[in-house]
C-alpha positions as CSV (number, residue, x, y, z in Angstrom):
1,M,65.6,1.6,71.8
2,K,62.7,3.6,70.2
3,I,61.8,7.2,69.8
4,L,58.8,8.2,71.9
5,T,58.4,12.0,71.5
6,V,60.0,14.9,69.9
7,E,59.9,18.4,71.5
8,V,60.3,21.4,69.3
9,Y,61.1,24.9,70.6
10,K,61.2,28.3,69.0
11,A,64.2,30.1,70.4
12,D,64.8,33.8,69.7
13,I,68.1,35.1,71.2
14,P,69.2,38.7,70.5
15,L,72.7,39.4,69.5
16,A,74.8,41.6,71.7
17,A,75.1,44.0,68.8
18,P,73.8,44.1,65.2
19,F,76.0,42.0,62.8
20,R,76.2,43.0,59.2
21,I,77.5,41.0,56.2
22,A,77.1,41.5,52.5
23,L,73.8,39.6,52.5
24,G,72.2,41.5,55.2
25,E,72.1,42.4,58.9
26,T,71.3,40.1,61.8
27,T,70.0,41.3,65.2
28,V,68.4,38.2,66.6
29,A,69.3,34.5,66.3
30,N,66.0,32.9,65.3
31,N,66.8,29.3,66.1
32,V,64.9,26.1,66.6
33,L,65.8,23.5,69.3
34,I,64.9,19.8,69.2
35,K,64.8,17.2,71.9
36,I,64.3,13.6,70.9
37,H,63.1,11.3,73.7
38,T,63.4,7.6,73.8
39,D,61.8,4.7,75.7
40,E,65.1,4.2,77.6
41,E,65.0,7.6,79.3
42,L,67.8,8.9,77.1
43,Y,67.3,12.0,74.9
44,G,69.3,13.9,72.3
45,V,69.3,17.6,71.7
46,G,69.9,19.5,68.5
47,E,69.8,23.0,67.1
48,A,68.8,24.7,63.8
49,S,70.0,28.2,63.0
50,P,68.6,29.2,59.6
51,F,70.1,32.3,57.8
52,T,67.5,32.8,55.1
53,P,69.6,34.5,52.4
54,I,72.0,31.5,52.4
55,V,69.9,28.4,53.2
56,G,66.4,29.5,51.9
57,E,64.8,28.6,55.2
58,T,63.2,30.6,57.9
59,Q,62.5,29.8,61.6
60,A,58.8,29.4,60.6
61,T,59.5,26.9,57.8
62,D,61.9,25.0,60.2
63,L,59.2,24.8,62.8
64,A,56.7,23.5,60.3
65,A,59.1,20.9,58.9
66,A,60.1,19.7,62.3
67,K,56.5,18.6,63.0
68,D,56.6,16.3,60.0
69,F,60.1,15.1,60.7
70,G,59.2,14.3,64.2
71,G,56.2,12.3,63.0
72,L,58.5,10.2,60.7
73,L,60.7,9.3,63.6
74,I,58.2,8.2,66.2
75,G,58.5,4.5,67.1
76,K,61.8,4.0,65.2
77,D,65.3,3.2,66.3
78,P,67.3,6.4,66.9
79,L,70.7,4.6,66.8
80,D,70.1,3.7,63.1
81,V,71.2,7.1,62.2
82,E,71.9,6.4,58.6
83,N,68.4,5.3,57.8
84,R,66.7,7.9,60.0
85,L,68.5,10.7,58.1
86,R,67.8,9.0,54.7
87,E,64.1,9.0,55.6
88,L,64.1,12.7,56.5
89,H,66.0,13.7,53.3
90,S,63.7,11.5,51.1
91,Y,60.6,13.1,52.7
92,L,61.7,16.7,52.2
93,A,64.6,17.6,50.0
94,H,66.8,20.5,50.8
95,N,65.8,22.1,54.2
96,A,69.3,21.3,55.4
97,T,69.1,23.5,58.5
98,V,66.1,21.8,60.1
99,R,67.5,18.4,59.2
100,S,70.8,19.4,61.0
101,A,68.9,19.8,64.3
102,F,67.6,16.3,64.1
103,D,71.0,15.0,62.9
104,I,72.7,16.6,65.9
105,A,70.1,15.2,68.3
106,L,70.5,11.7,66.9
107,Y,74.3,11.8,67.1
108,D,73.9,13.1,70.7
109,L,71.7,10.0,71.5
110,L,74.2,7.7,69.8
111,G,77.0,9.0,72.0
112,K,74.9,8.8,75.2
113,A,73.9,5.2,74.3
114,A,77.5,4.3,73.8
115,D,78.6,6.3,76.9
116,L,81.2,8.0,74.8
117,P,81.9,11.6,73.9
118,L,80.9,12.4,70.3
119,Y,84.4,12.8,69.0
120,S,85.1,9.2,70.1
121,V,81.8,8.0,68.5
122,L,83.2,9.6,65.3
123,A,86.4,7.5,65.7
124,G,88.5,10.5,66.5
125,G,90.4,12.0,69.4
126,K,90.4,15.2,71.4
127,R,92.6,17.9,70.0
128,T,93.3,21.6,70.4
129,I,90.8,23.7,68.4
130,L,91.4,27.4,67.8
131,T,88.6,29.7,66.5
132,D,88.9,33.1,64.9
133,R,86.6,36.0,65.8
134,T,84.6,37.9,63.2
135,V,84.4,41.6,62.4
136,G,81.1,42.6,60.7
137,I,80.7,45.2,58.0
138,A,80.9,48.8,59.3
139,S,83.1,51.8,58.6
140,A,86.8,51.1,58.1
141,K,87.6,52.9,61.4
142,E,85.0,50.9,63.4
143,M,86.2,47.6,61.9
144,A,89.8,48.4,62.7
145,Q,88.9,49.2,66.3
146,Q,86.9,45.9,66.6
147,A,89.7,43.9,65.0
148,L,92.2,45.3,67.5
149,A,89.9,44.4,70.4
150,F,89.8,40.8,69.2
151,K,93.5,40.7,68.8
152,E,93.9,41.9,72.3
153,R,91.6,39.2,73.5
154,G,94.1,36.7,72.1
155,F,92.3,35.3,69.0
156,P,94.8,33.7,66.7
157,A,93.1,35.1,63.5
158,V,90.6,37.8,62.7
159,K,87.9,37.2,60.2
160,V,86.8,40.3,58.3
161,K,83.4,40.6,56.5
162,L,83.7,42.4,53.1
163,G,81.6,42.5,49.9
164,T,80.5,46.0,49.3
165,T,82.5,48.2,46.9
166,P,86.1,47.5,46.0
167,Y,87.2,50.9,47.2
168,E,85.5,50.5,50.6
169,D,86.7,46.9,51.0
170,I,90.4,47.7,50.2
171,E,90.3,50.6,52.6
172,R,88.8,48.4,55.3
173,V,91.7,45.9,55.0
174,R,94.2,48.7,54.9
175,R,92.9,50.3,58.1
176,I,92.7,46.9,59.9
177,R,96.2,46.0,58.9
178,E,97.4,49.4,60.1
179,A,95.8,48.7,63.5
180,L,96.9,45.1,63.9
181,G,100.3,45.0,62.2
182,Q,101.2,42.3,59.8
183,E,101.7,39.3,62.1
184,I,98.2,38.2,62.8
185,P,96.5,36.5,59.8
186,L,93.3,37.9,58.4
187,R,90.5,35.7,56.9
188,I,88.2,37.7,54.6
189,D,84.7,36.8,53.6
190,A,82.8,38.6,50.8
191,N,79.6,36.5,51.2
192,Q,79.0,36.6,47.4
193,G,79.2,40.4,47.4
194,W,81.5,40.8,44.5
195,D,81.4,39.9,40.8
196,C,84.5,38.4,39.2
197,V,86.1,41.7,38.2
198,S,85.5,43.3,41.6
199,A,86.8,40.3,43.4
200,L,90.1,40.2,41.4
201,R,90.5,44.0,41.9
202,V,90.2,43.7,45.7
203,L,92.3,40.5,46.0
204,K,95.1,41.8,43.8
205,S,95.2,45.0,45.9
206,I,95.6,43.2,49.2
207,E,98.0,40.4,48.2
208,G,100.9,40.5,50.5
209,Q,98.8,41.6,53.5
210,N,98.9,38.1,55.2
211,I,95.4,37.1,54.0
212,Q,95.0,33.5,55.0
213,Y,92.1,33.0,52.6
214,C,89.1,34.6,51.0
215,E,85.6,33.0,51.4
216,Q,83.0,33.0,48.7
217,P,84.0,36.1,46.7
218,V,81.3,35.6,44.0
219,A,77.7,34.4,43.7
220,A,77.1,30.8,45.0
221,W,75.9,29.6,41.6
222,D,78.8,31.1,39.6
223,V,81.3,28.3,39.9
224,A,83.0,29.4,36.7
225,S,83.8,32.8,38.2
226,L,84.9,31.2,41.4
227,R,87.4,29.1,39.4
228,K,88.6,32.1,37.5
229,V,89.2,34.1,40.7
230,S,91.0,31.2,42.3
231,A,93.2,30.8,39.3
232,N,94.2,34.5,39.2
233,T,95.1,35.4,42.8
234,T,97.7,34.2,45.2
235,I,95.2,34.4,48.0
236,P,93.6,31.0,48.6
237,I,89.9,30.8,47.9
238,M,87.4,29.0,50.1
239,A,83.9,28.0,48.9
240,D,81.1,28.6,51.4
241,E,77.7,29.3,50.0
242,S,78.5,27.2,46.9
243,L,78.9,24.2,49.2
244,F,75.9,22.4,50.9
245,D,76.5,18.7,50.5
246,E,78.9,16.1,49.2
247,H,77.7,16.5,45.6
248,D,78.7,20.2,45.7
249,A,82.1,19.2,47.2
250,F,82.7,16.8,44.4
251,R,81.8,19.4,41.7
252,L,83.8,22.2,43.2
253,L,87.0,20.1,43.7
254,S,86.8,18.2,40.4
255,T,86.6,21.5,38.6
256,E,89.4,23.1,40.7
257,A,87.1,26.0,41.6
258,C,88.6,26.6,45.1
259,D,91.4,25.8,47.5
260,Y,89.4,25.1,50.7
261,L,85.9,24.2,51.7
262,N,83.8,25.7,54.4
263,I,81.5,23.1,56.1
264,K,78.6,24.3,58.2
265,L,76.3,21.9,59.9
266,A,73.4,24.2,59.1
267,K,74.1,24.0,55.4
268,A,75.1,20.4,55.2
269,G,72.1,19.0,57.1
270,G,74.3,18.0,60.0
271,I,77.2,15.8,61.0
272,H,76.4,12.9,58.6
273,T,76.9,15.0,55.4
274,A,79.7,17.0,57.0
275,L,81.7,13.9,57.3
276,K,81.1,13.0,53.6
277,I,82.2,16.5,52.5
278,N,85.4,16.3,54.6
279,A,86.1,12.8,53.2
280,I,85.9,14.0,49.6
281,A,88.0,17.0,50.4
282,E,90.7,14.9,52.1
283,A,90.7,12.5,49.2
284,A,91.4,15.5,46.9
285,G,94.1,16.8,49.2
286,V,92.1,19.8,50.2
287,S,91.7,21.1,53.8
288,C,88.4,22.3,55.3
289,M,87.0,24.8,57.8
290,M,84.1,24.3,60.1
291,G,82.0,27.4,60.2
292,C,78.8,28.5,61.9
293,M,75.6,30.5,61.5
294,S,74.2,32.0,64.7
295,E,74.2,28.9,66.9
296,T,74.4,28.8,70.6
297,R,77.1,26.8,72.3
298,L,74.9,23.7,71.7
299,G,75.2,23.7,67.9
300,L,78.8,24.9,68.1
301,T,79.6,22.0,70.4
302,A,78.4,19.5,67.9
303,A,80.4,21.2,65.2
304,A,83.6,21.2,67.4
305,H,83.3,17.5,68.0
306,V,83.5,17.0,64.2
307,V,86.6,19.3,64.0
308,S,88.2,17.4,66.9
309,A,87.6,14.0,65.2
310,R,88.8,15.0,61.7
311,P,92.3,16.6,61.5
312,N,91.6,17.5,57.8
313,I,89.3,20.2,59.2
314,E,92.2,22.6,59.6
315,F,90.4,25.9,60.4
316,A,87.5,26.7,62.8
317,D,85.2,29.7,62.8
318,L,83.0,28.8,65.8
319,D,82.5,32.3,67.3
320,S,78.7,32.8,67.1
321,A,78.0,32.1,70.7
322,D,80.4,34.9,71.6
323,M,78.1,37.3,69.7
324,L,74.8,36.4,71.5
325,S,73.4,38.4,74.4
326,A,72.4,35.3,76.4
327,D,73.8,31.9,76.9
328,P,71.1,29.3,77.6
329,V,73.4,26.3,77.3
330,I,74.4,23.9,80.1
331,G,77.6,22.0,79.6
332,G,79.1,22.1,76.1
333,L,82.2,23.7,74.8
334,I,83.7,26.7,76.5
335,Y,86.0,29.4,75.1
336,G,89.4,29.4,76.6
337,D,92.4,31.8,76.3
338,G,93.8,32.6,73.0
339,G,90.7,31.6,71.0
340,T,90.8,28.0,72.2
341,V,87.6,25.9,72.1
342,I,87.5,23.3,74.9
343,L,85.3,20.3,74.5
344,P,83.6,18.3,77.2
345,D,84.2,14.6,77.7
346,T,80.7,13.7,78.7
347,P,78.7,11.3,76.6
348,G,77.1,12.6,73.4
349,H,78.0,16.1,72.4
350,G,77.8,17.2,76.1
351,A,75.6,20.3,75.7
352,D,72.0,20.8,76.9
353,I,69.6,23.7,77.2
354,D,68.7,25.2,80.5
355,P,65.2,24.0,81.5
356,A,64.5,27.5,82.9
357,F,65.1,28.9,79.4
358,L,63.0,26.3,77.7
359,K,59.9,26.8,79.9
360,D,59.3,30.3,78.5
361,L,59.6,29.3,74.8
362,E,56.8,28.6,72.4
363,S,56.9,24.9,71.8
364,Y,55.0,21.8,70.7
365,V,55.4,18.0,71.2
366,V,55.2,15.3,68.5
367,D,54.2,11.9,69.8
């Protein structure tokens, strides 16, 4: 099997409502879609969802890099995933998000060639996956109302974005707990919004509030403060923006800087590195979460297959498609009752993009 062409699409999908975190506000998912075609009439589909303040990429840089990446792949064997991804990484270091689109498409092709769902290709099984639902930063009253709506929809946990001032963030958690009661767990995420002192002030104030964990309380580069925060609170700490690849995972866990790791395909460069991160975490006795950026159900489906295949990925935050104003995906995962994520059993990851949606997008072909 050889790669004949690569199609690249610019996909802008508005969110149903603006979504604010400590790093900024998102109103449109500025994504990139990839289709890798082969000489055996099989194709694989992938998605990149760059969030610039975290990954240092934009939709424009991803579109430009995809042209070069596509050129590197033409005429080569797509089933030799290891070497194809090594070539992309060697050609252009970093740029994990655009690499993730190619990675996902190659794994999709691998599953289709094997006539197996992706979780089986990854030597795993199909298991129940539960996702939380995320409340963006707003007033304490608005956040409490939104959190209650998510609880009433049956989500097993509510994720709460924080990272402004300690006073505001403590009040947000107080109001949300007042609305929800104590039973449903909260997952909080500061997105690097606090310094070490502020983080400890907030976390010590909300201990005992059934906080399942806190994501990235301090700046991504400040591993020393991450370790200090982790050592001085009873709330488990999860690294997110500090973690891109397996080297970051090794550094974070060998220095005991956190209790959990948040894997995102867009940060890791796709499935291949995500598996390495999880293996390092599992060897260290540390559980992981699979998170997301602003992917459609296509990117989320690929991520969910990894979760299904790896029991060490204990938590899932795969709610971005529920925030979008449109759903251009055919097949793929669906959201069930109670926050369940239901995977397809079709070959590959099982998700595709509606041709009617693609025909109106700006695109180019590499051949």
